[in-house]
GUMI-407436 format. One record per residue (C-alpha): x, y, z; residue in one letter. Coordinates in Angstrom, 3 decimals. Last residue first. Layout:
REM GUMI-407436
+----------+----------+----------+------+
:     east :    north :       up : rest :
+----------+----------+----------+------+
:        X :        Y :        Z :    A :
...
+----------+----------+----------+------+
This chain:
REM GUMI-407436
+----------+----------+----------+------+
:     east :    north :       up : rest :
+----------+----------+----------+------+
:    1.414 :   -4.473 :  -21.372 :    X :
:    1.894 :   -1.664 :  -18.867 :    X :
:   -0.794 :    0.949 :  -19.131 :    X :
:   -0.651 :    4.578 :  -20.678 :    X :
:   -2.194 :    7.513 :  -18.803 :    X :
:   -4.592 :   10.333 :  -18.831 :    X :
:   -5.720 :   12.897 :  -16.192 :    X :
:   -2.274 :   13.463 :  -14.689 :    X :
:   -2.056 :   16.922 :  -16.147 :    X :
:    1.433 :   16.305 :  -17.308 :    X :
:    0.398 :   13.550 :  -19.592 :    X :
:    0.925 :    9.789 :  -18.858 :    X :
:    3.421 :    7.003 :  -18.633 :    X :
:    3.996 :    3.524 :  -17.499 :    X :
:    0.650 :    3.221 :  -15.610 :    X :
:   -0.371 :    0.045 :  -13.711 :    X :
:    1.631 :    1.252 :  -10.434 :    X :
:   -0.546 :    4.359 :  -10.335 :    X :
:    0.459 :    7.364 :   -8.294 :    X :
:   -1.207 :   10.717 :   -7.985 :    X :
:   -4.631 :    9.789 :   -9.445 :    X :
:   -6.451 :   13.019 :   -9.438 :    X :
:   -9.270 :   14.811 :   -7.838 :    X :
:   -9.410 :   18.487 :   -8.914 :    X :
:   -8.620 :   22.080 :   -8.367 :    X :
:   -7.636 :   23.971 :  -11.254 :    X :
:   -5.511 :   26.830 :  -12.657 :    X :
:   -3.590 :   27.982 :   -9.632 :    X :
:   -3.417 :   24.459 :   -8.156 :    X :
:   -5.555 :   22.554 :   -5.514 :    X :
:   -4.992 :   18.824 :   -5.610 :    X :
:   -7.239 :   16.045 :   -4.256 :    X :
:   -5.498 :   12.737 :   -4.071 :    X :
:   -6.157 :    9.248 :   -5.297 :    X :
:   -3.437 :    6.509 :   -4.736 :    X :
:   -3.108 :    3.454 :   -7.030 :    X :
:   -2.461 :   -0.046 :   -5.932 :    X :
:   -4.794 :   -1.578 :   -8.540 :    X :
:   -5.858 :    1.382 :  -10.934 :    X :
:   -6.294 :   -0.320 :  -14.417 :    X :
:   -7.676 :   -3.628 :  -13.186 :    X :
:  -10.076 :   -1.607 :  -11.036 :    X :
:  -11.457 :   -0.029 :  -14.024 :    X :
:  -13.125 :   -3.220 :  -15.118 :    X :
:  -14.281 :   -4.168 :  -11.604 :    X :
:  -15.937 :   -0.789 :  -11.009 :    X :
:  -14.295 :    1.573 :   -8.573 :    X :
:  -16.104 :    3.299 :   -5.609 :    X :
:  -14.260 :    5.442 :   -3.097 :    X :
:  -16.004 :    5.745 :    0.301 :    X :
:  -15.487 :    8.295 :    3.164 :    X :
:  -15.997 :    7.172 :    6.758 :    X :
:  -12.436 :    7.831 :    7.668 :    X :
:  -11.062 :    5.655 :    4.768 :    X :
:  -13.131 :    3.329 :    2.751 :    X :
:  -12.613 :    1.383 :   -0.516 :    X :
:  -15.629 :    0.007 :   -2.307 :    X :
:  -15.288 :   -2.430 :   -5.285 :    X :
:  -18.209 :   -2.179 :   -7.647 :    X :
:  -19.603 :   -5.048 :   -9.738 :    X :
:  -23.062 :   -5.037 :   -8.249 :    X :
:  -23.446 :   -1.285 :   -8.696 :    X :
:  -23.248 :    1.368 :   -5.904 :    X :
:  -25.350 :    4.299 :   -5.264 :    X :
:  -24.792 :    8.014 :   -4.206 :    X :
:  -22.366 :    9.034 :   -6.816 :    X :
:  -19.829 :   11.710 :   -7.065 :    X :
:  -17.806 :   11.692 :  -10.324 :    X :
:  -14.161 :   11.183 :  -11.226 :    X :
:  -13.054 :    9.949 :  -14.729 :    X :
:   -9.435 :    8.844 :  -15.413 :    X :
:   -8.217 :    8.688 :  -18.881 :    X :
:   -6.758 :    6.040 :  -21.128 :    X :
:   -4.704 :    6.196 :  -24.302 :    X :
:   -2.192 :    8.996 :  -23.540 :    X :
:   -3.786 :   12.116 :  -24.772 :    X :
:   -7.111 :   11.330 :  -23.385 :    X :
:   -9.238 :    8.432 :  -24.580 :    X :
:  -10.467 :    5.076 :  -23.418 :    X :
:  -12.256 :    5.343 :  -20.026 :    X :
:  -11.086 :    4.482 :  -16.431 :    X :
:  -13.627 :    4.998 :  -13.523 :    X :
:  -13.350 :    6.549 :  -10.080 :    X :
:  -16.615 :    7.204 :   -8.173 :    X :
:  -16.269 :    9.355 :   -5.073 :    X :
:  -19.211 :    8.423 :   -2.748 :    X :
:  -21.919 :   10.884 :   -1.656 :    X :
:  -24.062 :   10.137 :    1.461 :    X :
:  -27.657 :   11.193 :    0.831 :    X :
:  -29.247 :   14.535 :    2.285 :    X :
:  -26.181 :   16.741 :    1.219 :    X :
:  -25.526 :   19.849 :    3.463 :    X :
:  -21.904 :   18.742 :    4.013 :    X :
:  -21.015 :   15.979 :    1.502 :    X :
:  -18.565 :   18.233 :   -0.568 :    X :
:  -16.571 :   19.073 :    2.563 :    X :
:  -16.264 :   15.438 :    3.427 :    X :
:  -15.158 :   14.578 :   -0.082 :    X :
:  -12.474 :   17.329 :    0.168 :    X :
:  -11.162 :   16.148 :    3.455 :    X :
:  -10.900 :   12.419 :    2.208 :    X :
:   -8.977 :   13.574 :   -0.896 :    X :
:   -6.674 :   15.820 :    1.206 :    X :
:   -5.999 :   12.834 :    3.554 :    X :
:   -4.903 :   10.683 :    0.719 :    X :
:   -7.173 :    7.804 :   -0.683 :    X :
:   -5.801 :    4.473 :   -1.301 :    X :
:   -6.959 :    1.980 :   -4.061 :    X :
:   -6.608 :   -1.642 :   -3.154 :    X :
:   -4.930 :   -5.007 :   -4.126 :    X :
:   -1.528 :   -3.319 :   -4.415 :    X :
:   -1.666 :   -2.274 :   -0.864 :    X :
:   -2.585 :   -5.742 :    0.403 :    X :
:    0.163 :   -7.257 :   -1.570 :    X :
:    2.663 :   -4.893 :    0.030 :    X :
:    1.164 :   -5.596 :    3.394 :    X :
:    1.718 :   -9.364 :    2.864 :    X :
:    5.215 :   -8.746 :    1.695 :    X :
:    5.974 :   -6.736 :    4.836 :    X :
:    4.340 :   -9.480 :    7.013 :    X :
:    6.564 :  -12.109 :    5.334 :    X :
:    9.624 :  -10.099 :    5.822 :    X :
:    8.959 :   -9.612 :    9.448 :    X :
:    8.297 :  -13.306 :    9.870 :    X :
:   11.551 :  -14.188 :    8.280 :    X :
:   13.517 :  -11.477 :   10.282 :    X :
:   11.982 :  -12.928 :   13.500 :    X :
:   12.830 :  -16.433 :   12.510 :    X :
:   16.404 :  -15.459 :   11.696 :    X :
:   16.824 :  -13.594 :   14.853 :    X :
:   15.393 :  -16.366 :   16.965 :    X :
:   17.820 :  -18.751 :   15.306 :    X :
:   20.786 :  -16.557 :   15.857 :    X :
:   19.937 :  -15.911 :   19.397 :    X :
:   19.396 :  -19.543 :   20.126 :    X :
:   22.772 :  -20.557 :   18.590 :    X :
:   24.491 :  -17.629 :   20.347 :    X :
:   23.161 :  -18.895 :   23.659 :    X :
:   24.025 :  -22.484 :   22.931 :    X :
:   27.667 :  -21.383 :   22.002 :    X :
:   27.949 :  -19.315 :   25.124 :    X :
:   26.881 :  -22.278 :   27.272 :    X :
:   29.377 :  -24.567 :   25.676 :    X :
:   32.110 :  -21.998 :   26.110 :    X :
:   31.361 :  -21.670 :   29.903 :    X :
:   31.125 :  -25.471 :   30.268 :    X :
:   34.484 :  -25.882 :   28.431 :    X :
:   36.466 :  -23.242 :   30.373 :    X :
:   36.565 :  -24.845 :   33.760 :    X :
:   37.625 :  -28.297 :   32.466 :    X :
:   40.093 :  -26.709 :   30.061 :    X :
:   41.737 :  -24.838 :   32.958 :    X :
:   42.063 :  -28.008 :   35.040 :    X :
:   43.658 :  -29.737 :   32.039 :    X :
:   46.137 :  -26.883 :   31.547 :    X :
:   47.023 :  -26.975 :   35.309 :    X :
:   47.471 :  -30.727 :   35.279 :    X :
:   49.873 :  -30.558 :   32.439 :    X :
:   48.762 :  -31.876 :   29.100 :    X :
:   50.624 :  -34.749 :   27.438 :    X :
+----------+----------+----------+------+
């Protein structure tokens, strides 16, 4: 049997421990739900990124430079064609009109246009403008749909 001092100590400690257990339970539950919602928002942003084509700051800056002095707004058109040393090649052009099957991506007032067929090959890609010693050009710097390509980054192979 417990002594009276032990039983009095237990009566004082039990409410404290019960409160601490409840606080920890709430803390763990809120952390778990917070982590779950964070994970869901990150996966949602990854899905959105894979369902678009992104332009870098250099790309946007160069298109704005090309538009100065133009009467009509020009858009950068990206299309994919058969050819090149790896099977498919990127084709960039400036365009002032869109077609009914185009997807339009915009950043800082600059528009990138990709037709639906080409979009399947460049989902989640990043378009950049690169200035090198031998050339300056728009290029696709990253493309999750490509498994390989040439060193000039103008042609690529697709995942099957």
